[in-house]
FIBANU-271360 format. One record per residue: residue number from 1; residue in one letter; x, y, z of N, C-alpha, C, CB in turn. Coordinates in steps of 0.1 Angstrom, whole numbers, plus 5000, padded with zeros to 4 digits. Glycine has a CB too. Layout:
+-----+------+------+------+------+-------+-------+-------+------+------+------+-------+-------+-------+
|  nr | rest | n.c1 | n.c2 | n.c3 | ca.c1 | ca.c2 | ca.c3 | c.c1 | c.c2 | c.c3 | cb.c1 | cb.c2 | cb.c3 |
+-----+------+------+------+------+-------+-------+-------+------+------+------+-------+-------+-------+
| NUM |    A |    X |    Y |    Z |     X |     Y |     Z |    X |    Y |    Z |     X |     Y |     Z |
...
+-----+------+------+------+------+-------+-------+-------+------+------+------+-------+-------+-------+
% end
This chain:
+-----+------+------+------+------+-------+-------+-------+------+------+------+-------+-------+-------+
|  nr | rest | n.c1 | n.c2 | n.c3 | ca.c1 | ca.c2 | ca.c3 | c.c1 | c.c2 | c.c3 | cb.c1 | cb.c2 | cb.c3 |
+-----+------+------+------+------+-------+-------+-------+------+------+------+-------+-------+-------+
|   1 |    M | 5010 | 4990 | 4999 |  5001 |  4998 |  5002 | 5009 | 5012 | 4996 |  4997 |  4997 |  5019 |
|   2 |    Q | 5017 | 5012 | 5009 |  5026 |  5025 |  5007 | 5035 | 5026 | 4996 |  5034 |  5026 |  5019 |
|   3 |    T | 5038 | 5017 | 4986 |  5043 |  5019 |  4975 | 5037 | 5024 | 4967 |  5048 |  5010 |  4970 |
|   4 |    R | 5024 | 5020 | 4968 |  5011 |  5027 |  4958 | 5011 | 5041 | 4961 |  4994 |  5020 |  4960 |
|   5 |    I | 5011 | 5045 | 4975 |  5009 |  5057 |  4975 | 5020 | 5066 | 4971 |  5005 |  5060 |  4986 |
|   6 |    N | 5030 | 5061 | 4974 |  5047 |  5068 |  4967 | 5041 | 5070 | 4956 |  5063 |  5057 |  4963 |
|   7 |    I | 5042 | 5056 | 4946 |  5039 |  5063 |  4926 | 5028 | 5073 | 4927 |  5033 |  5050 |  4912 |
|   8 |    I | 5017 | 5074 | 4934 |  5009 |  5083 |  4931 | 5013 | 5096 | 4938 |  4996 |  5078 |  4935 |
|   9 |    L | 5024 | 5102 | 4946 |  5022 |  5109 |  4947 | 5036 | 5113 | 4938 |  5017 |  5111 |  4958 |
|  10 |    L | 5045 | 5105 | 4935 |  5055 |  5108 |  4927 | 5048 | 5112 | 4911 |  5064 |  5096 |  4927 |
|  11 |    V | 5039 | 5106 | 4905 |  5030 |  5111 |  4895 | 5028 | 5122 | 4895 |  5019 |  5106 |  4895 |
|  12 |    A | 5019 | 5131 | 4911 |  5013 |  5144 |  4913 | 5021 | 5151 | 4908 |  5009 |  5148 |  4925 |
|  13 |    R | 5036 | 5150 | 4917 |  5043 |  5159 |  4911 | 5045 | 5162 | 4901 |  5050 |  5157 |  4911 |
|  14 |    Y | 5046 | 5155 | 4890 |  5050 |  5156 |  4873 | 5038 | 5162 | 4864 |  5053 |  5141 |  4866 |
|  15 |    V | 5024 | 5157 | 4868 |  5012 |  5160 |  4864 | 5003 | 5165 | 4869 |  5008 |  5154 |  4859 |
|  16 |    M | 5003 | 5182 | 4868 |  4989 |  5189 |  4873 | 4979 | 5191 | 4860 |  4992 |  5206 |  4882 |
|  17 |    Y | 4968 | 5183 | 4865 |  4952 |  5189 |  4861 | 4951 | 5202 | 4862 |  4938 |  5184 |  4870 |
|  18 |    V | 4944 | 5207 | 4851 |  4942 |  5218 |  4850 | 4925 | 5216 | 4853 |  4949 |  5224 |  4837 |
|  19 |    C | 4921 | 5207 | 4844 |  4908 |  5208 |  4838 | 4903 | 5193 | 4840 |  4907 |  5215 |  4822 |
|  20 |    I | 4897 | 5190 | 4852 |  4894 |  5177 |  4854 | 4880 | 5175 | 4844 |  4891 |  5174 |  4871 |
|  21 |    C | 4874 | 5179 | 4843 |  4861 |  5177 |  4833 | 4866 | 5168 | 4823 |  4854 |  5191 |  4825 |
|  22 |    R | 4877 | 5178 | 4813 |  4880 |  5174 |  4801 | 4894 | 5164 | 4805 |  4884 |  5189 |  4790 |
|  23 |    G | 4900 | 5162 | 4817 |  4910 |  5155 |  4817 | 4927 | 5165 | 4809 |  4904 |  5140 |  4808 |
|  24 |    I | 4924 | 5176 | 4810 |  4937 |  5180 |  4800 | 4943 | 5187 | 4816 |  4933 |  5194 |  4782 |
|  25 |    T | 4956 | 5182 | 4808 |  4969 |  5186 |  4824 | 4976 | 5198 | 4814 |  4986 |  5168 |  4830 |
|  26 |    E | 4986 | 5205 | 4827 |  4997 |  5220 |  4820 | 5007 | 5214 | 4812 |  5007 |  5231 |  4834 |
|  27 |    S | 5007 | 5199 | 4807 |  5014 |  5194 |  4798 | 5005 | 5197 | 4782 |  5018 |  5178 |  4804 |
|  28 |    H | 4992 | 5197 | 4784 |  4984 |  5195 |  4775 | 4985 | 5211 | 4768 |  4970 |  5187 |  4780 |
|  29 |    I | 4983 | 5217 | 4779 |  4984 |  5235 |  4774 | 4996 | 5236 | 4771 |  4980 |  5247 |  4786 |
|  30 |    Q | 5006 | 5237 | 4774 |  5020 |  5239 |  4767 | 5025 | 5236 | 4757 |  5029 |  5236 |  4772 |
|  31 |    A | 5016 | 5221 | 4751 |  5019 |  5215 |  4738 | 5009 | 5225 | 4730 |  5016 |  5197 |  4736 |
|  32 |    A | 4999 | 5228 | 4733 |  4989 |  5234 |  4726 | 4996 | 5255 | 4724 |  4970 |  5231 |  4737 |
|  33 |    V | 5000 | 5257 | 4732 |  5010 |  5268 |  4728 | 5021 | 5262 | 4721 |  5016 |  5276 |  4741 |
|  34 |    R | 5026 | 5254 | 4718 |  5041 |  5251 |  4709 | 5031 | 5250 | 4696 |  5052 |  5233 |  4714 |
|  35 |    D | 5018 | 5244 | 4697 |  5009 |  5243 |  4682 | 5003 | 5258 | 4678 |  4995 |  5231 |  4683 |
|  36 |    G | 5010 | 5266 | 4685 |  5004 |  5279 |  4681 | 4992 | 5288 | 4691 |  4997 |  5275 |  4667 |
|  37 |    A | 4985 | 5277 | 4702 |  4976 |  5286 |  4709 | 4980 | 5300 | 4718 |  4970 |  5277 |  4717 |
|  38 |    R | 4972 | 5312 | 4716 |  4981 |  5320 |  4722 | 4968 | 5323 | 4730 |  4990 |  5333 |  4714 |
|  39 |    S | 4958 | 5321 | 4731 |  4947 |  5330 |  4740 | 4936 | 5320 | 4744 |  4940 |  5343 |  4730 |
|  40 |    M | 4925 | 5320 | 4753 |  4915 |  5309 |  4761 | 4911 | 5303 | 4746 |  4900 |  5316 |  4773 |
|  41 |    K | 4908 | 5313 | 4737 |  4898 |  5309 |  4724 | 4902 | 5298 | 4719 |  4897 |  5318 |  4713 |
|  42 |    D | 4918 | 5300 | 4715 |  4928 |  5288 |  4712 | 4926 | 5275 | 4721 |  4944 |  5294 |  4716 |
|  43 |    L | 4928 | 5280 | 4731 |  4932 |  5265 |  4741 | 4913 | 5262 | 4742 |  4944 |  5270 |  4764 |
|  44 |    R | 4904 | 5266 | 4740 |  4889 |  5262 |  4737 | 4887 | 5255 | 4727 |  4881 |  5270 |  4735 |
|  45 |    Q | 4892 | 5257 | 4715 |  4890 |  5255 |  4702 | 4899 | 5239 | 4697 |  4896 |  5270 |  4694 |
|  46 |    Q | 4911 | 5239 | 4704 |  4924 |  5232 |  4706 | 4921 | 5221 | 4716 |  4935 |  5241 |  4712 |
|  47 |    L | 4915 | 5222 | 4729 |  4916 |  5214 |  4739 | 4901 | 5212 | 4747 |  4926 |  5220 |  4746 |
|  48 |    G | 4894 | 5222 | 4741 |  4877 |  5222 |  4748 | 4881 | 5224 | 4765 |  4866 |  5202 |  4745 |
|  49 |    I | 4888 | 5233 | 4764 |  4889 |  5235 |  4778 | 4881 | 5250 | 4787 |  4904 |  5236 |  4780 |
|  50 |    G | 4876 | 5244 | 4795 |  4863 |  5256 |  4799 | 4851 | 5258 | 4796 |  4866 |  5267 |  4795 |
|  51 |    E | 4851 | 5245 | 4785 |  4836 |  5241 |  4783 | 4827 | 5234 | 4789 |  4836 |  5235 |  4776 |
|  52 |    E | 4830 | 5231 | 4800 |  4818 |  5219 |  4808 | 4815 | 5231 | 4821 |  4828 |  5198 |  4816 |
|  53 |    C | 4824 | 5227 | 4831 |  4818 |  5239 |  4846 | 4827 | 5249 | 4847 |  4818 |  5232 |  4864 |
|  54 |    G | 4835 | 5252 | 4835 |  4843 |  5266 |  4838 | 4853 | 5268 | 4848 |  4833 |  5275 |  4841 |
|  55 |    S | 4853 | 5264 | 4856 |  4862 |  5265 |  4872 | 4877 | 5267 | 4870 |  4861 |  5250 |  4882 |
|  56 |    C | 4882 | 5258 | 4854 |  4897 |  5258 |  4855 | 4900 | 5270 | 4848 |  4905 |  5245 |  4848 |
|  57 |    G | 4889 | 5279 | 4844 |  4891 |  5294 |  4837 | 4906 | 5297 | 4841 |  4879 |  5308 |  4844 |
|  58 |    S | 4904 | 5302 | 4855 |  4919 |  5307 |  4857 | 4931 | 5300 | 4860 |  4919 |  5317 |  4865 |
|  59 |    S | 4931 | 5289 | 4860 |  4944 |  5282 |  4863 | 4947 | 5281 | 4849 |  4945 |  5268 |  4873 |
|  60 |    A | 4938 | 5279 | 4838 |  4942 |  5273 |  4828 | 4952 | 5291 | 4823 |  4926 |  5265 |  4819 |
|  61 |    K | 4942 | 5302 | 4825 |  4950 |  5314 |  4819 | 4964 | 5313 | 4825 |  4944 |  5328 |  4823 |
|  62 |    Q | 4966 | 5309 | 4835 |  4980 |  5311 |  4843 | 4992 | 5302 | 4835 |  4979 |  5305 |  4860 |
|  63 |    C | 4985 | 5290 | 4832 |  4994 |  5281 |  4825 | 4994 | 5283 | 4812 |  4991 |  5268 |  4828 |
|  64 |    L | 4984 | 5288 | 4805 |  4988 |  5294 |  4793 | 4999 | 5306 | 4796 |  4974 |  5300 |  4787 |
|  65 |    R | 4996 | 5314 | 4803 |  5008 |  5327 |  4805 | 5024 | 5321 | 4804 |  5007 |  5335 |  4823 |
|  66 |    E | 5021 | 5311 | 4816 |  5031 |  5304 |  4818 | 5040 | 5300 | 4807 |  5027 |  5294 |  4825 |
|  67 |    A | 5031 | 5293 | 4798 |  5037 |  5285 |  4789 | 5044 | 5293 | 4779 |  5029 |  5277 |  4783 |
|  68 |    S | 5034 | 5307 | 4774 |  5037 |  5314 |  4762 | 5048 | 5322 | 4767 |  5024 |  5323 |  4756 |
|  69 |    S | 5050 | 5325 | 4778 |  5065 |  5333 |  4787 | 5077 | 5321 | 4785 |  5063 |  5337 |  4808 |
|  70 |    N | 5075 | 5311 | 4786 |  5086 |  5303 |  4783 | 5092 | 5299 | 4768 |  5083 |  5292 |  4790 |
|  71 |    Q | 5079 | 5299 | 4761 |  5080 |  5302 |  4743 | 5085 | 5310 | 4739 |  5069 |  5304 |  4735 |
|  72 |    T | 5082 | 5323 | 4745 |  5091 |  5333 |  4741 | 5106 | 5336 | 4744 |  5085 |  5342 |  4745 |
|  73 |    S | 5108 | 5328 | 4758 |  5120 |  5329 |  4763 | 5127 | 5317 | 4755 |  5120 |  5328 |  4779 |
|  74 |    T | 5124 | 5307 | 4753 |  5130 |  5296 |  4745 | 5133 | 5302 | 4729 |  5118 |  5282 |  4746 |
|  75 |    S | 5124 | 5307 | 4724 |  5126 |  5319 |  4711 | 5138 | 5322 | 4708 |  5122 |  5332 |  4714 |
|  76 |    S | 5141 | 5332 | 4720 |  5153 |  5343 |  4718 | 5162 | 5338 | 4724 |  5151 |  5356 |  4723 |
|  77 |    L | 5166 | 5326 | 4732 |  5180 |  5318 |  4732 | 5180 | 5314 | 4720 |  5182 |  5307 |  4742 |
|  78 |    S | 5171 | 5308 | 4711 |  5174 |  5302 |  4697 | 5179 | 5311 | 4689 |  5163 |  5297 |  4690 |
|  79 |    Y | 5176 | 5325 | 4686 |  5179 |  5339 |  4681 | 5195 | 5340 | 4686 |  5167 |  5352 |  4689 |
|  80 |    A | 5191 | 5341 | 4698 |  5205 |  5341 |  4705 | 5215 | 5336 | 4701 |  5204 |  5335 |  4715 |
|  81 |    A | 5219 | 5321 | 4699 |  5227 |  5310 |  4698 | 5229 | 5311 | 4683 |  5220 |  5296 |  4703 |
|  82 |    A | 5222 | 5316 | 4672 |  5220 |  5315 |  4656 | 5234 | 5326 | 4655 |  5202 |  5322 |  4647 |
+-----+------+------+------+------+-------+-------+-------+------+------+------+-------+-------+-------+
% end
């Protein structure tokens, strides 16, 4: 039983669910940003986030901002290296 709890805790550290209704994780949002999502409307169209109960909206916006910021930083580093 303790091993199972440890595994669940380990997985919980790396997977943050943003939308429980749709099973959307922070990683899904990061991938959507890499694929061109720039707004909540984009996330809604690509992932269906916020279409059920809507309680994920603020967390989804925060993840979108962070992922967009990380994407911009990564792009800037790419140009600097070239």
